[in-house]
matplotlib code that plots the C-alpha trace (Angstrom):
import matplotlib.pyplot as plt

x = [-36.7, -36.3, -32.7, -31.9, -33.2, -31.1, -28.0, -28.6, -29.2, -25.9, -23.9, -25.3, -24.0, -20.8, -19.7, -18.4, -16.4, -15.0, -14.0, -12.3, -10.5, -9.2, -8.0, -6.4, -5.3, -5.0, -3.5, -0.8, 0.0, 0.5, 2.6, 4.8, 5.6, 6.4, 8.6, 10.5, 12.0, 13.3, 15.9, 14.0, 14.5, 10.8, 11.2, 12.9, 12.3, 12.6, 15.1, 14.4, 16.8, 14.9, 15.7, 18.8, 17.1, 16.1, 19.6, 21.0, 18.5, 19.4, 23.2, 25.5, 26.2, 22.9, 20.9, 17.8, 19.0, 19.8, 16.4, 14.6, 16.4, 15.2, 11.7, 11.8, 13.2, 10.3, 7.8, 8.8, 10.4, 7.5, 5.0, 5.7, 5.1, 2.0, 0.4, 1.3, 0.0, -3.1, -4.1, -3.4, -5.4, -8.2, -8.6, -8.4, -11.1, -13.1, -13.0, -14.9, -12.2, -13.0, -12.5, -12.7, -14.4, -11.8, -9.0, -10.6, -10.5, -7.1, -5.4, -7.2, -6.5, -3.1, -4.8, -6.8, -3.6, -1.9, 1.4, 3.3, 1.9, 2.8, 6.4, 6.7, 5.4, 8.0, 10.7, 9.9, 9.9, 13.4, 14.7, 18.1, 16.9, 15.0, 11.7, 12.8, 10.7, 12.9, 16.2, 14.6, 13.7, 17.2, 18.7, 16.6, 18.0, 21.5, 22.4, 24.3, 24.7, 21.6, 21.2, 20.5, 17.9, 16.9, 20.4, 20.7, 22.5, 19.8, 16.7, 15.3, 15.3, 13.8, 10.9, 10.1, 8.3, 6.6, 5.2, 4.0, 2.4, 0.6, -0.3, -1.5, -4.9, -6.1, -5.3, -6.7, -10.1, -9.9, -9.2, -11.7, -14.5, -13.6, -13.6, -17.0, -18.5, -17.6, -20.6, -20.3, -21.6, -18.2, -16.5, -19.2, -18.7, -14.9, -15.3, -17.5, -14.7, -12.2, -10.3, -8.1, -8.2, -5.0, -6.5, -9.6, -7.6, -5.5, -8.3, -11.3, -10.4, -7.4, -8.9, -12.2, -10.6, -7.9, -9.2, -9.1, -5.6, -4.5, -5.9, -4.1, -0.8, -1.3, -2.0, 1.2, 3.3, 1.9, 2.3, 5.9, 6.9, 5.4, 6.9, 7.6, 6.4, 8.2, 11.6, 11.1, 10.0, 12.6, 15.4, 14.2, 13.4, 16.9, 17.1, 20.6, 21.7, 21.4, 17.7, 16.3, 13.2, 12.0, 9.4, 11.9, 14.5, 11.9, 10.9, 14.4, 15.3, 12.3, 11.9, 15.4, 17.7, 15.1, 15.9, 12.3, 13.0, 15.1, 12.5, 9.5, 11.5, 11.7, 7.9, 7.4, 9.7, 7.8, 4.5, 5.8, 7.2, 3.9, 2.0, 4.3, 4.4, 0.6, 0.3, 2.9, 1.2, -2.1, -0.5, 1.4, -1.6, -4.1, -6.0, -9.4, -12.1, -14.1, -17.8, -19.7]
y = [-110.8, -114.5, -114.0, -112.1, -114.9, -117.4, -115.3, -115.1, -118.9, -119.5, -117.0, -118.6, -122.1, -121.1, -118.2, -120.2, -122.8, -120.2, -118.1, -121.1, -121.9, -118.4, -118.3, -121.7, -122.3, -119.2, -116.9, -119.5, -120.0, -116.3, -116.0, -118.9, -116.9, -113.9, -115.8, -117.5, -114.0, -113.5, -114.9, -115.9, -118.3, -118.4, -116.4, -113.1, -110.5, -111.5, -109.8, -109.3, -111.2, -111.3, -114.3, -115.3, -118.4, -119.6, -119.0, -121.0, -123.8, -124.0, -123.5, -126.4, -128.5, -127.7, -130.4, -129.6, -131.0, -134.5, -134.4, -133.8, -136.9, -139.0, -137.8, -138.7, -142.1, -142.7, -141.5, -143.5, -146.7, -147.7, -146.0, -148.4, -151.4, -149.9, -149.0, -152.4, -154.5, -152.3, -152.6, -156.4, -157.0, -154.7, -156.4, -159.9, -159.1, -157.5, -160.8, -162.3, -164.6, -166.7, -164.9, -161.5, -159.9, -161.3, -159.9, -156.5, -156.4, -157.9, -155.6, -152.5, -153.3, -151.4, -148.2, -148.4, -148.2, -144.8, -144.1, -144.0, -147.4, -148.9, -147.6, -149.0, -152.3, -152.5, -151.4, -154.6, -156.6, -155.3, -155.5, -157.2, -158.6, -161.9, -160.3, -159.3, -161.4, -160.8, -161.5, -164.5, -165.9, -165.2, -167.0, -170.1, -170.0, -170.1, -166.3, -166.0, -162.2, -160.0, -157.3, -153.8, -152.9, -149.6, -148.1, -144.8, -146.3, -148.9, -147.1, -145.8, -149.2, -150.6, -148.2, -149.4, -152.7, -151.0, -148.3, -151.0, -153.0, -150.0, -148.2, -150.9, -151.5, -147.9, -147.7, -151.2, -150.0, -146.8, -148.6, -151.4, -148.8, -147.4, -150.9, -151.8, -148.7, -150.0, -151.6, -155.4, -155.3, -154.1, -157.2, -159.5, -158.1, -158.5, -162.1, -162.8, -161.4, -163.7, -161.1, -162.4, -161.0, -159.1, -157.5, -156.6, -154.9, -153.0, -152.0, -151.6, -151.3, -148.9, -146.4, -146.2, -145.8, -143.4, -140.4, -142.5, -143.8, -140.1, -139.3, -142.2, -141.0, -137.5, -139.0, -141.0, -138.0, -135.7, -138.3, -139.0, -135.4, -134.9, -138.1, -137.7, -140.2, -143.4, -141.7, -139.8, -142.8, -145.2, -142.7, -142.1, -138.5, -137.7, -138.2, -137.9, -136.3, -139.7, -140.1, -136.6, -135.8, -132.3, -132.6, -134.1, -131.4, -128.7, -130.1, -130.4, -126.9, -125.4, -127.5, -128.8, -126.0, -123.1, -121.8, -120.9, -118.7, -121.4, -124.1, -122.1, -121.4, -125.2, -125.4, -122.8, -124.8, -128.0, -126.2, -125.0, -128.5, -130.2, -127.7, -128.1, -131.9, -132.1, -129.9, -131.9, -135.2, -134.0, -132.6, -135.8, -138.0, -135.8, -137.5, -137.3, -138.3, -141.4, -141.5, -144.6]
z = [115.9, 115.1, 113.9, 117.1, 119.2, 117.2, 117.7, 121.4, 121.6, 119.7, 121.8, 125.0, 124.1, 122.2, 124.4, 127.5, 125.5, 123.2, 126.3, 127.9, 124.7, 124.4, 128.0, 128.3, 124.7, 122.6, 125.3, 126.3, 122.6, 122.0, 125.2, 124.0, 120.8, 123.0, 125.5, 122.6, 121.9, 125.4, 127.8, 130.9, 133.8, 134.7, 137.9, 137.4, 134.7, 131.1, 128.8, 125.0, 122.8, 119.5, 117.3, 119.3, 120.7, 117.2, 115.9, 118.8, 118.0, 114.4, 114.9, 114.0, 117.1, 118.8, 120.6, 118.5, 115.2, 116.4, 118.3, 115.0, 113.6, 116.5, 116.0, 112.3, 113.2, 115.7, 113.1, 110.0, 111.3, 113.6, 111.3, 108.4, 110.7, 112.2, 108.9, 107.3, 110.2, 110.7, 107.1, 107.1, 110.3, 109.3, 105.9, 107.5, 110.0, 107.2, 105.3, 108.3, 109.6, 112.6, 115.9, 114.3, 117.3, 119.7, 117.5, 117.6, 121.4, 121.7, 119.2, 120.5, 124.2, 124.3, 123.4, 126.6, 128.6, 129.1, 127.3, 130.6, 131.7, 128.3, 128.7, 132.2, 131.0, 128.3, 130.8, 132.7, 129.4, 128.6, 132.1, 132.7, 136.0, 136.6, 135.8, 132.3, 129.8, 126.8, 128.5, 130.2, 126.8, 125.5, 128.5, 127.8, 124.2, 125.6, 125.7, 129.0, 129.2, 129.5, 126.9, 128.2, 125.7, 127.3, 127.5, 125.6, 122.6, 122.0, 123.3, 120.0, 118.5, 121.7, 121.3, 117.8, 118.8, 121.7, 119.4, 116.9, 119.7, 121.2, 118.0, 115.6, 117.3, 116.9, 113.2, 112.7, 114.1, 112.1, 108.8, 109.6, 110.0, 106.6, 105.0, 106.5, 104.8, 101.4, 99.7, 99.4, 95.9, 94.7, 96.1, 94.8, 91.3, 91.6, 92.7, 89.7, 87.5, 89.2, 91.1, 94.0, 97.5, 96.7, 93.6, 95.5, 98.2, 95.7, 93.3, 95.6, 99.3, 99.1, 96.6, 98.5, 101.9, 100.8, 102.8, 106.0, 105.2, 104.7, 108.1, 109.7, 108.1, 109.5, 113.0, 112.7, 111.6, 114.3, 117.0, 115.9, 116.0, 119.4, 120.9, 124.6, 127.2, 126.3, 126.0, 129.2, 131.2, 129.9, 130.5, 134.1, 133.4, 132.1, 128.4, 126.9, 123.6, 121.9, 122.9, 123.1, 121.0, 120.5, 123.3, 125.8, 124.9, 125.4, 128.8, 130.0, 129.0, 130.7, 133.9, 134.5, 133.2, 133.7, 130.2, 129.5, 126.4, 124.7, 125.6, 124.3, 121.1, 120.7, 121.2, 118.5, 116.2, 117.0, 116.2, 112.9, 112.0, 112.9, 110.8, 107.9, 108.1, 108.3, 105.2, 103.4, 104.2, 103.0, 99.9, 99.0, 99.7, 97.8, 95.0, 93.4, 95.8, 94.9, 95.6, 96.4]

ax = plt.figure().add_subplot(projection="3d")
ax.plot(x, y, z, "-o")
ax.set_aspect("equal")
plt.show()
């Protein structure tokens, strides 16, 4: 009787959220796999084409393959800067530098702003008009011609500092939380042995926060493969072949060209790539867990 009451209690609380998850997440995901095997404009009847959409995606000359390259660029180039700066700032604040609390707020502040607002802010920074901060500074330094940083040929590189600025604070807080859970006795013993701050970081901090570092890398990889908002905003909703990411290409195929089957096939490929990249990241970063 007791077990029956517990089961009823669990079903009462878990039933509604599981039902909502099934209706709004699982069913659309299953439908995406189904639509990826059809040719459909989103309005009329869909016709079955099997794997034709996937063959078109992977064919030489398709828009999808350059888009993967752009995603990889936006994953690894800003990612190196984000991880390096986040570890540096987190370790510096962990060492109780003056103004540490202010730095936490200042570095984390960009994460409070939505991705679209961040992109619009950097559009103004890069602007070639009088309001453009960066071109204004270049003009003061004697550069007469404004540089169109957000044109298609330069856009990916222009996104790199924006991504570093907006992403470093989150990972800094994540790494700082892990560092503050490490017992101070380890650092005290290392200081007595004459270990420098660099040696302490390499021998104590990194090994004991390795799981959190792995989680951060997974977040970076997944975020880079799903990159959408900055490219879409900075290209005024019309990304070109030189700036398309997988997500913007999927969006343009579905909502601008009404090629729903091809677009959902891209979403399926994106899902599989994110799954594979996450598994690969966890595999490469796996090491023996240290207890403390």
